[in-house]
N, C-alpha and C positions, 0 to 999 in steps of 0.2 A: 734550699737544701744543698744544691750542687756546690755552692761557695763554701760549705762547711767541710766538704770532703778533702782530705789532704793527699790521699794516695788512691788511685783508681785505675781500672782497666777499661779503656774505651773500646767498645765492640762495634765495629762497622757491619751492620746487618746487610748493607748493600753488597759488601764483599762476599759474605756468605752466599747470598742469592746469586751473585755473579759466578762463583765457583760451582755451585750446584747446576746452574744452567749450562755451564761448560761441560760438566760431566754428562748431562743428559744428551747433549749434542754428540759428544764423543762416543758414547756406547750405543746410541740409536734407540729408536722407539720400542724395539723388541726386548730391551734389557731394562729392568727396574733399577732404580737407585735407592739403596737403603742407607739413610743418613745415620752415621754412628755418633751418638750424642752421650756416650757413657762418660763417667767422671766429670759431671757438670759441663758436658760438651767440651771436653779437653780444657776445662777452666774458663770457657767463654760464656757460660750461662745456658743451662740446658733448655729451659722453656722457650725463651725468645729465639734461640738458634734452631730448635726443632720446628717451631712455627714458621720461621723464615725458610728453612730447607723444604718443608712441605709446600709452601706457596710457590717456591721456585721450581718444583718438579719432582722432588723426591716422593716416593709412594709409601715408604715404610721408614720406621726408625729402629735403631738397635741400641740396646744398653747392655750392661753386664750384670746388674743386680736387679732383683725384683723391686727393691725400694726406689730405684731410679725410674722404673716404669710407672710405679704408683705416683710419683711426683708429676710425671707428664700427664697422666690421666686426671689427676686432681686439678690440673691447670686447664682442663677441657679439651685436650688433644684426643682425637678419636681414631687416628690412623693406626694400622697394625704396628705393634711394638714387640720386637724380638728380644727376649732375655737370653743372652749368649752364655752366661755363666751358670754355675750350679745353683739350683734352688732345692733346698732340702724338702723332703716329703711334708714337713710341717708348713711349708709355704704354699701348698696347693690351693688353699682357700683364697689367698691373695692373688695367685695367678688367675684363677677362675673369676673371682669377684671383680678384678680390675681388667678383665679381658686382655690378658697378656699372652704372648706366644712363648712357651718355655722350650728349653733344650734338654730334655731328659736323656740320660744315658744309662739308667739303671731301671730294673723292673719295679723296684720300690717307689721310685719317683713317678714313673708312669702310672703305677697302680693308684697312688695318692691323687694324682691329677684327674685320672679317669673317675675315681669314686666321687671326688668333689664336683666334677662336671655333671655326673649323673644326678647327684643331689640337687644341683642347680638347674637341671633340665637343659644343659648346654652341651655343645660339642666343641672341644678346644683344639685348635690347630697346634701341632708340635713340629719342631725342627730337630733333627738328629745331627749332632756334630761328629765328624769323622777325623780321627788323628792319622793323617797321612804322612807325618814326619816332624811335627812340632813337639811331640812328647808331653803335651799338657792335657787339657780337657778333651774328651772325645773318645769314641770307640775305635779300636783298630779295624781296618777294613774287613778282616775275617769275622768280626763280631757283629757286623751291621745287619746282615740279612736276617739272622735269627731274631735280632732285637726289633727290627721294623715289622717283621711278621707278628711278633708278640704285640706290638703297639696296635697293629691292624686288627688284632683279635679283641681288643678292649672296646667297650662301649664308652662314649663320652670323649674320646680323642680321635683325631685323624692325622695322618702323616701329611704335612704340607710341604716340608722342606728338608733338604739334606745339604750340609755344607762342611767346608774345611777351612783351615787358615794356613797361609804359607809362611814358612820360616825365613826365607831368604829372597823375597820378591824385590827387596830394595838393593840387593847386591848387583855388582856389574855382571857377574857370571850368572846366567839364567838356568844353568843345568839343574841345580837342585830344585828350583821352583818347577821346572819342567817335569821332574820325576814325580813330584807331589800331584801336579795336575793330571798326569797320565794315570796315576794310581786312583785318583778320584773318578776319572773317566772309565777305567776298567770296572770299578765298583758299580757305577751307574749301569753299565752294560749287563753286569751280572744280575742286578736287580730287575732290569727290564726283561731279561730272559726268564726270570722267575715270576714274572707277572706283577712286579711291584713298580708302580708308576710314581715318580716324585714330581709334583707340579713345579716346585721352585728349587732350583739348584744354584748355589752360590759359593764362590771361592775367593774372588778378587778383593783384596784390601786396596788402599790408595795406590801403592806402587804397582801392583798387578793391573789395576784398572787403567793406569796411564800407559803401560808399555807391554802388557801381555794380553792381547785380545783373545787368545785361546782360553783365558781364565774367566772370561766374562759370563758365560753360561746364561742363566735367566736373570741374574741380578748381580750388582756389584755393591761393595760396602765401603765407600770412602769415609775415612776418618780424618787423619791429619791433613790431607789435601783440602778438605772442605774448609779448613780454617786458614787456607792460603799458605801453609807451611810445607816445606820440602819433605817428601817421604824418604829421601835417600841423601846420604852425604856423598854418594859416588857418581850421581848423574843429576842433571837439572830437570825439573818438571817439564813435561812435553806440552802442557797447557798453560795458558796465562792464568796464574793463580794470584789472588790478591789477599795479602795478610789481613786478617780481620781485627787483630788485637794490638792495641798500643797501651803499654803500661806507663802511667803518668804519676807524677807527684808534684810537690811544690817546694820551693826554697823556704825553709823555716827560719833560717838565720844566716847572715853574712857577717864575717868578722876578719880582722887582721890578726894573724898570729906572729909573734916574734920568732926569730931564729932559736932553735933548740926546743921548740914545743913538741911534745909527744901528742899523737892523735889516736884516740880510741884505745880499747883494751890492749894490754900487752906492749903498748908503745912500739908497734911494729913499723910505724912511720914517724920519724922525727924531722922537723923542718931544719934545713941547713941555711935558710935565709928567711927574711920576713915573707909571709905568704898570705894571700887573700883566699879564704875558703868559704864554702857554703855547706850548710847542714841540710840533709834531705831526710824527711820523715818516712822512711821505708826501710825494711830490713828483712831478716830471715823469718821473722814472725809473720810477714806478708807473703813469704815464699820466694823472696829475692835471695839467691844463694850466698851464704857466707863465704864460700870459696872465691867469690869475686873480690874479696878484700885485696887491696893494693894491686888489683889486676884489671878490673872492669872499668867502664866509663859510662857517663850519661850525656845527654844532650841538653844544653841550656843556650837559648838564643841561637839555636842551629849549630852550635859548636860543641865539640867533645870536651868533657871535663872529667879527668881521671879520679878514680876512687883513692882516697888516702887513708891508710890504716884499715882496721877490721870493720866489716859490715856487722852491725849489732842487730839485736832483735827488732828494733823499731826505728833505727836511723843510721846514717853513715855520713861521712864528710867527703867533699870533692874539692879539687883544686880549680879555682876560678880566676887565677892570676891573669890568664890570657883571654878571659871572657869579659868584655867591658859591660859596665852598668848593671851588674846582677843585683837584684833586690829581693827582699822578702816577698813571697807569694808568686814569684816568677815560675812559669811552667817548666817542669823537668820531665824528660822522656827517658825511661829506663830501657824500654823495648819498643822499637818502632821508629817512625820518622818524625823529624821536626825540621821544617824547611827542606833544604836539599840534602841534609844529613840523615843517616839511617843507622840504627843498631838493630839488626834482625835477630829474631829469637835463636837462629842458628849460630850466630856469633856468641851470644850469651851461653848457649849450650856448649860450644867448643871450649870456652874459657872455664866453664864449670865442670868439664870432663863428663858431660852427659849428652842427652839428645833433646831436640826441640820439644818433644812430647812432654818431658819432665818439666821443662821451663814453664809451660803454660798450665799444666795440671797441678803444679806446686802452688799456684797462687791461692792464698787463703780466702776463706769466706769474708773476712773483714775487709778485704780489698773490694770496694764497691765496683760493680759492673755498670758502666754507663752505656746504654744502648743508643746507637745513632743510626738514623736512616735519612737519606737525602740531606745530609749535613746538619740535621736537627736532632736534638736529644728526644727520644721517644719513651725512655724508661730508665729507671735506676733501680738496681737490686736493693733488696732489704738486707743489710749486713747482719741483722739479727736472726735471719731465717736459717734454721739448722740444716736445711737441705741444700746449702750452698749459695744462698743469697740470690735466688732466681725470681722472686716475686717482684713484679714491676710496680713501682710506686707512682709513676707519672701517667 
């Protein structure tokens, strides 16, 4: 089957494990690591990444949607799974039935979860999100005490956690993040004085985990750093992070074009001399950004080959005049390393005018994920799986 795949993302599970172990050492035994595997593990494959992170020392998982938690449960994962996004009251049965930890911020949602839990004879742990300055999901600090008291009055639910998310933890200036952390700390003090104890308090995303120890509290929530990618464009990671993803394809055609040949839609590149070019069967239908047209490059035989003309939905052309002996089926690296050469996700993001998060999460389900451990392939995603191609076939 592997030889039939023309474009794939190779996921180094050893890199995921290495990064998680680095986090557990960094935060210490008293702080839990909640591995964030939302959006198909940032494009890396939710189930294998979640399993690897838990084996490496993470104690919990976090997703954004109930459906993502259900996918993990159906794969046999039993660790606590926090759903950080909105679950409508109609989703209460799924929350309870799949033993997920929701983040309700309205009485309607809390009521629905409690009622379903009582029917099932269960007590569901809930985490309440506080908006300390991001302006998205969550209760304002002044709204929290009344809400957690209300949650405490319900049968079928118990307050397990309180958390917030930082807006500027990746910035060079730590002042704004400090204001949010202080606001969260003041709220915790208010709740303690009111007799409300919160067992699990968590604030730190990847950036805060790496350089704001005052944000560690009881747990940290590494996301982008778990995949070996930099959480900031302004400062280098303070731990040895290993990128887990290499986006690969194959040369599907090599040909000589005469001078004056237009390449791809719009003829945005026209040869001014005879050129040797290679066709790569990947494009924006795979999540490889069209904006890389005439700008990006790939690696073939450990050398850079620049993109000529527009990136299409399924393919694009590169210049291989300076790369000797290129043949059909030769390996091509779009993101990652080949020999001593490297095209990091951060470089692709910069050229595309975006961030490394979007580079990996944009990868479509039709891009097979090939999971590697100890240098050996241990699984391949099912590209027909509607949940993001996470089912292992090997």
